[in-house]
Backbone bond lengths (Angstrom), bond angles and torsions (degrees), N, CA, C in turn:
res aa  C-N    CA-C-N  psi(-1)  N-CA   C-N-CA  omega(-1)  CA-C   N-CA-C  phi
1 X - - - 1.454 - - 1.532 109.34 -
2 X 1.302 115.08 139.64 1.457 120.11 -178.78 1.521 111.50 -74.48
3 X 1.300 115.28 153.14 1.449 122.79 173.67 1.532 108.89 -65.80
4 X 1.322 116.77 145.98 1.476 121.21 -178.98 1.524 112.51 -56.27
5 X 1.314 116.72 -43.71 1.461 119.46 -177.08 1.532 110.76 -68.80
6 X 1.320 117.24 -32.09 1.465 120.44 175.78 1.518 109.75 -67.08
7 X 1.329 115.89 -41.99 1.464 120.19 178.94 1.525 110.55 -61.51
8 X 1.321 116.79 -42.66 1.471 121.30 179.52 1.532 110.05 -63.28
9 X 1.318 116.49 -42.62 1.468 119.64 -175.71 1.526 113.08 -68.90
10 X 1.322 117.76 -18.23 1.467 120.01 179.97 1.525 113.22 -90.02
11 X 1.328 117.12 -5.75 1.464 120.57 -179.97 1.528 109.41 -70.31
12 X 1.310 116.40 130.52 1.466 122.10 179.02 1.527 109.08 -118.63
13 X 1.324 115.23 116.66 1.453 121.78 -179.69 1.522 108.56 -133.06
14 X 1.353 117.74 165.45 1.470 120.01 178.68 1.532 111.47 -56.22
15 X 1.308 115.01 139.40 1.463 121.78 -175.63 1.527 112.58 -56.07
16 X 1.323 117.58 -42.49 1.459 120.73 -178.59 1.529 111.33 -64.59
17 X 1.313 117.03 -38.56 1.466 121.72 178.38 1.530 110.15 -63.33
18 X 1.315 117.13 -43.72 1.465 121.54 179.64 1.529 110.92 -67.65
19 X 1.326 117.11 -41.12 1.469 119.86 178.84 1.526 110.97 -62.39
20 X 1.318 116.60 -42.36 1.466 120.39 178.40 1.528 110.51 -64.20
21 X 1.322 116.72 -40.07 1.467 120.64 179.42 1.529 110.79 -66.04
22 X 1.312 117.53 -40.67 1.475 120.60 177.90 1.522 110.53 -61.43
23 X 1.314 115.46 -40.71 1.464 119.99 178.37 1.532 110.08 -63.35
24 X 1.329 116.22 -45.34 1.458 120.81 179.96 1.515 113.45 -68.30
25 X 1.321 117.63 -29.12 1.467 121.67 -178.27 1.525 111.80 -64.88
26 X 1.324 116.73 -22.13 1.465 120.22 177.92 1.526 111.14 -64.93
27 X 1.321 116.85 -26.74 1.463 122.15 -178.93 1.528 111.84 -105.99
28 X 1.328 117.52 16.78 1.466 121.61 -175.39 1.522 111.21 -62.92
29 X 1.322 115.47 128.58 1.459 123.18 176.01 1.524 106.67 -121.70
30 X 1.309 116.80 108.54 1.462 122.26 -172.75 1.532 112.39 -55.21
31 X 1.321 117.33 -48.84 1.469 120.07 -177.24 1.523 112.24 -61.28
32 X 1.302 116.69 -45.34 1.463 120.77 -177.26 1.528 112.03 -73.90
33 X 1.311 117.24 -50.82 1.463 120.71 -174.57 1.527 113.15 -70.92
34 X 1.320 116.58 -45.83 1.460 119.75 -174.87 1.525 111.67 -67.27
35 X 1.324 117.09 -38.29 1.463 118.90 178.77 1.515 111.43 -66.32
36 X 1.311 117.34 -36.34 1.459 120.39 178.49 1.531 110.73 -65.51
37 X 1.311 117.71 -36.48 1.462 121.41 -176.19 1.524 112.14 -84.35
38 X 1.344 116.80 -46.75 1.465 120.46 -174.08 1.523 113.45 -94.28
39 X 1.303 117.30 -11.12 1.457 120.25 -178.58 1.521 110.09 103.31
40 X 1.296 114.91 163.13 1.459 120.11 -176.33 1.512 110.75 -81.47
41 X 1.301 115.10 160.50 1.458 121.58 -175.83 1.514 108.11 126.57
42 X 1.312 115.69 -168.58 1.463 118.64 -179.91 1.525 109.86 -70.89
43 X 1.303 115.07 139.79 1.460 120.55 -178.09 1.527 110.09 -81.63
44 X 1.322 116.84 139.14 1.467 119.35 176.59 1.527 110.64 -72.67
45 X 1.311 115.84 163.75 1.461 120.77 175.43 1.530 108.45 -62.49
46 X 1.333 117.88 157.76 1.469 120.19 -175.87 1.530 114.98 -52.85
47 X 1.324 118.76 -43.54 1.472 120.39 -178.45 1.527 111.05 -65.60
48 X 1.327 117.09 -42.37 1.469 120.82 178.90 1.525 110.42 -67.16
49 X 1.327 116.35 -40.18 1.467 120.36 178.08 1.524 109.98 -63.16
50 X 1.314 116.52 -41.07 1.459 120.87 -179.67 1.526 111.12 -62.84
51 X 1.314 117.15 -40.64 1.471 120.52 177.84 1.533 110.59 -61.85
52 X 1.331 116.66 -45.71 1.468 120.29 179.43 1.520 111.16 -64.33
53 X 1.320 116.42 -41.60 1.466 120.51 178.77 1.523 111.14 -62.70
54 X 1.313 116.86 -38.05 1.463 120.30 179.22 1.529 111.04 -64.76
55 X 1.327 116.86 -36.46 1.469 120.46 176.63 1.524 110.50 -65.61
56 X 1.328 116.70 -45.41 1.467 121.56 179.21 1.526 109.84 -62.31
57 X 1.331 116.30 -44.09 1.461 120.64 -178.41 1.521 111.47 -65.35
58 X 1.318 116.67 -38.42 1.468 120.27 179.37 1.530 110.05 -60.92
59 X 1.335 116.59 -41.99 1.468 120.69 178.59 1.532 110.66 -66.07
60 X 1.327 116.86 -40.98 1.463 120.45 178.71 1.525 111.20 -64.76
61 X 1.328 116.84 -40.50 1.458 119.13 179.61 1.525 110.98 -66.54
62 X 1.313 116.18 -35.41 1.469 119.67 176.40 1.529 110.19 -62.61
63 X 1.334 116.67 -42.77 1.466 120.49 176.76 1.527 110.33 -61.11
64 X 1.329 116.51 -42.59 1.467 121.08 -179.73 1.520 110.76 -60.76
65 X 1.319 116.74 -46.78 1.465 121.26 -177.63 1.526 112.64 -66.16
66 X 1.339 115.93 -29.90 1.467 120.48 -179.18 1.523 112.45 -90.64
67 X 1.333 117.78 4.08 1.468 122.50 -176.57 1.522 111.62 53.74
68 X 1.318 115.90 40.35 1.459 122.79 179.62 1.531 109.65 -65.53
69 X 1.325 116.64 135.07 1.469 121.22 -179.19 1.529 111.57 -64.75
70 X 1.321 118.01 -23.41 1.455 121.77 -179.34 1.521 114.03 -85.43
71 X 1.323 117.43 -0.41 1.463 121.16 -178.68 1.522 110.48 -67.64
72 X 1.328 115.63 135.04 1.458 121.55 178.09 1.526 109.40 -120.17
73 X 1.321 115.87 112.59 1.461 120.94 178.90 1.527 110.74 -61.55
74 X 1.321 117.19 -41.84 1.465 119.82 -178.05 1.529 111.10 -65.11
75 X 1.322 117.76 -38.69 1.476 120.28 177.03 1.526 109.86 -66.13
76 X 1.336 116.96 -42.53 1.461 120.82 179.00 1.530 109.66 -59.80
77 X 1.311 116.32 -43.63 1.457 121.15 179.05 1.530 110.96 -64.01
78 X 1.331 117.56 -43.68 1.467 121.31 177.08 1.526 111.24 -57.78
79 X 1.321 116.57 -42.91 1.465 120.90 -178.70 1.530 110.25 -67.34
80 X 1.324 117.46 -42.11 1.468 119.98 177.96 1.530 111.56 -63.99
81 X 1.321 117.12 -39.08 1.468 121.08 176.82 1.522 109.69 -61.22
82 X 1.324 116.39 -46.46 1.465 120.57 179.28 1.525 110.90 -63.59
83 X 1.327 117.23 -39.80 1.466 120.16 177.76 1.526 110.80 -59.97
84 X 1.316 116.85 -44.32 1.464 120.36 -179.86 1.528 111.04 -65.53
85 X 1.325 116.11 -41.49 1.463 120.03 178.17 1.515 112.25 -63.78
86 X 1.319 116.74 -44.06 1.468 120.70 179.44 1.527 110.92 -68.24
87 X 1.321 117.48 -35.94 1.471 120.66 177.28 1.529 110.08 -62.52
88 X 1.328 116.66 -38.56 1.466 119.81 177.01 1.523 110.82 -63.94
89 X 1.337 116.76 -39.52 1.464 120.23 178.29 1.526 111.47 -66.46
90 X 1.326 116.77 -40.59 1.469 120.71 178.38 1.526 109.56 -61.77
91 X 1.320 116.87 -45.22 1.468 120.45 179.00 1.525 111.27 -63.57
92 X 1.322 117.13 -40.50 1.464 120.81 179.44 1.527 110.57 -64.82
93 X 1.333 116.80 -39.01 1.464 120.27 178.83 1.522 111.37 -66.29
94 X 1.317 117.12 -34.73 1.471 120.71 178.72 1.523 111.17 -71.39
95 X 1.318 116.07 -32.66 1.463 120.42 -177.51 1.524 112.16 -78.56
96 X 1.338 117.19 -20.15 1.453 121.44 -178.83 1.525 109.28 -76.37
97 X 1.337 117.88 121.33 1.466 119.55 179.48 1.528 111.14 -69.84
98 X 1.307 115.40 142.35 1.463 121.38 178.65 1.519 108.09 -88.17
99 X 1.332 116.30 127.48 1.470 120.30 -177.60 1.502 112.01 -86.88
């Protein structure tokens, strides 16, 4: 199985969508954004949340590519923002030395 960060780096999406998500990721609030996307309740750890977000994003991208009438650009953008925010948390957790 591939590393999460490797999986993220292989994702190819339209440049404008990624630029907008990067801009939004600066204001990422885990409690607010993640609950809206994944549902209310206890939040999963960053790596688990990232895996779930990647599944949701994959389905949204499939809808986008198929010109599905149910596709929501704003939802896709929200999910990409959350993915970027969670990826930053995963990287920060890896960089933190364990005492």
